[in-house]
C-alpha positions as CSV (number, residue, x, y, z in Angstrom):
1,M,203.1,283.9,230.3
2,S,203.5,280.2,229.4
3,L,207.1,278.6,229.5
4,I,205.8,275.9,227.1
5,E,203.1,276.5,224.5
6,L,202.5,273.8,221.9
7,K,199.6,274.1,219.3
8,H,198.9,271.2,216.9
9,V,202.4,269.8,217.0
10,D,203.4,266.6,215.3
11,V,206.3,264.8,217.0
12,F,208.6,262.8,214.7
13,Q,211.5,260.3,215.4
14,S,213.4,260.6,212.0
15,D,210.5,260.3,209.6
16,R,208.3,258.3,211.8
17,L,205.2,260.1,213.4
18,I,205.2,259.4,217.1
19,L,202.7,261.8,218.4
20,S,200.1,263.9,216.4
21,D,198.3,267.1,217.1
22,V,199.9,267.9,220.5
23,S,198.7,270.9,222.2
24,F,199.4,271.9,225.8
25,S,201.0,274.7,227.9
26,I,202.9,274.9,231.2
27,Q,203.1,277.9,233.3
28,P,205.7,279.2,235.8
29,T,205.9,277.3,239.1
30,E,203.7,274.4,237.5
31,F,204.8,270.7,238.1
32,V,203.5,268.4,235.3
33,Y,203.8,264.6,235.0
34,L,204.3,263.0,231.5
35,I,203.3,259.3,231.6
36,G,202.9,256.5,229.1
37,A,204.1,253.1,228.1
38,T,207.6,252.6,226.9
39,G,207.8,253.8,223.4
40,S,204.6,256.0,223.6
41,G,206.6,259.2,222.8
42,K,207.6,260.6,226.2
43,S,211.2,260.9,225.5
44,S,210.5,262.0,221.9
45,L,208.4,264.8,223.2
46,L,211.1,266.0,225.6
47,K,213.7,265.9,223.0
48,T,211.5,268.0,220.7
49,L,211.1,270.7,223.5
50,Y,214.9,271.1,223.7
51,A,215.4,270.8,220.0
52,E,217.2,267.6,219.9
53,L,214.5,266.4,217.5
54,P,213.2,269.0,215.0
55,M,209.7,270.4,215.0
56,K,208.4,269.8,211.6
57,K,204.7,270.8,212.0
58,G,202.7,272.9,214.3
59,L,203.5,275.8,216.6
60,G,205.7,275.5,219.6
61,E,207.3,278.1,222.0
62,V,209.6,277.1,224.8
63,V,211.1,279.7,227.1
64,D,210.5,282.4,224.5
65,H,212.0,280.4,221.6
66,Q,209.9,279.5,218.6
67,L,210.7,275.8,217.8
68,F,209.4,275.3,214.4
69,E,212.4,275.1,212.1
70,I,214.7,276.7,214.8
71,K,218.0,277.7,213.5
72,K,220.9,275.5,214.7
73,S,222.8,278.6,215.9
74,M,219.8,279.4,218.3
75,I,219.7,275.9,220.0
76,P,222.5,276.7,222.5
77,Y,220.6,279.9,223.6
78,L,217.3,277.8,224.0
79,R,219.1,275.2,226.1
80,R,220.7,277.7,228.5
81,K,217.2,278.5,229.7
82,I,216.4,274.9,230.3
83,G,217.5,272.6,232.9
84,I,217.7,268.9,231.7
85,V,217.8,265.9,234.0
86,F,218.4,262.4,232.5
87,Q,217.7,258.9,234.1
88,D,221.3,257.8,233.4
89,F,222.9,260.8,235.1
90,Q,225.3,261.5,232.0
91,L,228.1,262.6,234.4
92,L,231.5,262.7,233.0
93,T,233.1,259.9,234.9
94,D,236.8,260.9,234.7
95,R,236.0,264.3,236.4
96,S,235.2,265.3,239.8
97,V,231.7,266.7,240.8
98,R,233.4,270.2,240.7
99,D,234.9,269.7,237.3
100,N,231.6,268.2,235.8
101,L,229.8,271.6,236.8
102,D,232.8,273.7,235.8
103,F,232.7,272.1,232.3
104,V,229.1,272.9,231.9
105,L,229.5,276.6,233.0
106,K,232.5,277.1,230.7
107,A,230.6,275.5,227.8
108,T,227.8,278.0,228.3
109,G,229.9,281.1,228.3
110,W,231.1,281.6,231.9
111,K,234.7,283.0,232.2
112,D,235.2,284.5,235.6
113,K,236.8,282.0,238.0
114,N,235.4,283.4,241.0
115,E,232.0,283.6,239.7
116,I,232.3,280.0,238.5
117,K,233.4,278.8,241.9
118,D,230.6,280.6,243.7
119,R,227.9,279.2,241.4
120,I,229.1,275.7,241.7
121,E,229.0,275.9,245.4
122,E,225.7,277.7,245.4
123,V,223.8,274.9,243.5
124,L,225.6,272.1,245.4
125,T,224.5,273.8,248.6
126,K,220.9,273.9,247.2
127,V,220.9,270.1,246.6
128,E,222.9,269.5,250.0
129,M,225.9,268.0,248.1
130,L,228.6,270.6,248.7
131,E,230.4,268.1,250.9
132,H,230.8,265.9,247.7
133,I,232.3,268.6,245.5
134,D,235.7,266.9,245.1
135,R,234.6,263.4,244.8
136,M,234.3,261.4,241.6
137,P,230.9,260.2,240.4
138,F,231.8,256.4,241.0
139,E,232.5,257.3,244.7
140,I,228.9,258.5,245.5
141,S,225.5,256.7,245.4
142,G,222.9,256.8,242.6
143,G,220.7,259.2,244.6
144,E,223.7,261.4,245.2
145,Q,224.6,261.4,241.6
146,Q,221.0,262.4,240.7
147,R,221.2,265.4,243.0
148,I,224.5,266.4,241.3
149,C,222.6,266.2,238.0
150,I,219.8,268.4,239.3
151,A,222.5,270.9,240.5
152,R,223.9,270.8,237.0
153,A,220.6,271.5,235.6
154,L,220.2,274.6,237.9
155,L,223.6,276.1,236.9
156,N,222.2,278.7,234.6
157,D,219.1,279.4,236.7
158,P,216.6,278.0,234.3
159,K,212.9,278.9,234.4
160,L,212.1,275.3,233.1
161,I,213.3,271.8,234.0
162,L,212.8,268.9,231.8
163,A,213.4,265.6,233.5
164,D,213.3,262.2,231.8
165,E,212.7,259.5,234.2
166,P,214.9,261.0,236.9
167,T,214.0,258.6,239.6
168,G,214.0,255.5,237.3
169,N,217.1,253.9,238.8
170,L,216.6,254.9,242.4
171,D,215.0,253.1,245.6
172,P,211.7,254.4,246.9
173,E,213.2,256.4,249.8
174,T,215.7,258.1,247.5
175,T,213.0,258.8,244.9
176,D,210.8,260.6,247.5
177,K,213.9,262.8,248.4
178,I,214.4,263.6,244.8
179,L,210.7,264.4,244.2
180,N,210.7,266.6,247.3
181,L,213.7,268.4,246.0
182,I,212.2,269.0,242.5
183,H,208.8,270.2,243.9
184,D,210.9,272.7,246.0
185,L,212.2,274.1,242.7
186,C,208.7,274.8,241.6
187,A,208.0,276.8,244.9
188,N,210.9,278.8,244.0
189,G,209.7,279.8,240.6
190,C,210.8,276.9,238.3
191,A,208.3,274.9,236.1
192,V,208.9,271.1,235.8
193,L,207.9,268.6,233.1
194,M,208.8,265.1,234.3
195,A,208.5,261.8,232.4
196,T,208.0,258.9,234.5
197,H,206.7,255.4,234.5
198,E,206.2,255.3,238.1
199,H,202.5,255.8,238.4
200,N,202.6,255.3,242.2
201,L,204.2,258.9,242.3
202,L,201.0,260.5,241.0
203,N,199.3,259.4,244.3
204,R,202.1,260.4,246.6
205,F,202.9,263.8,244.8
206,P,199.7,264.7,243.0
207,S,200.0,267.2,240.2
208,K,198.8,267.7,236.7
209,V,199.3,264.8,234.3
210,L,199.9,264.5,230.6
211,K,199.7,261.0,229.1
212,C,201.1,259.6,225.8
213,E,198.7,257.0,224.5
214,D,197.9,255.8,221.0
215,G,199.9,258.4,219.2
216,R,198.2,261.3,221.1
217,L,198.9,263.4,224.1
218,L,195.9,263.5,226.7
219,E,195.5,265.6,229.8
220,M,194.2,263.4,232.6
221,N,192.2,264.2,235.7
222,V,193.9,262.8,238.7
């Protein structure tokens, strides 16, 4: 069963058509690159998938939610099933690593203090960041902050990760470590759609590729 299934979808930014007639699917455990020039529609497509931008035309299903004219009240339930990783981390700078993750769990309905504590320690262990649990974001490196963001994305045990340029601000060695970590998630049952402008990654970590170009989404043979 597909985690993403789009058929003849038009992607809009406000009233401007960005991508037309988009059709593709992503299966469990699949890793897919999303490439294209700056402004070609990568981020707009990702935002449509987690309902930051409305789907106005076409059929789209993401983790069992129909996106066409989705009700605002249903969007939080959609996002609980998706892990989202951003290029610029978007960590709360005035809170420790622990408190950043605690904030997300409480915002998505977790109440039991012991369960929250255990889940935070579990995801930080998975990304090898448990030792930084009480540090502030500014006290750790960019690569370490991105690992924290991946841990944050894993909190609600998502079946799908949407990553928007997750290695864009990282050096090559750190990039490889983050990519290995993301690929490990796929091996454990997660699907990943990752937007990137770093085309060298396609050779080092070969996988399925979707390309935004001239207002269309194309599947490439790599």
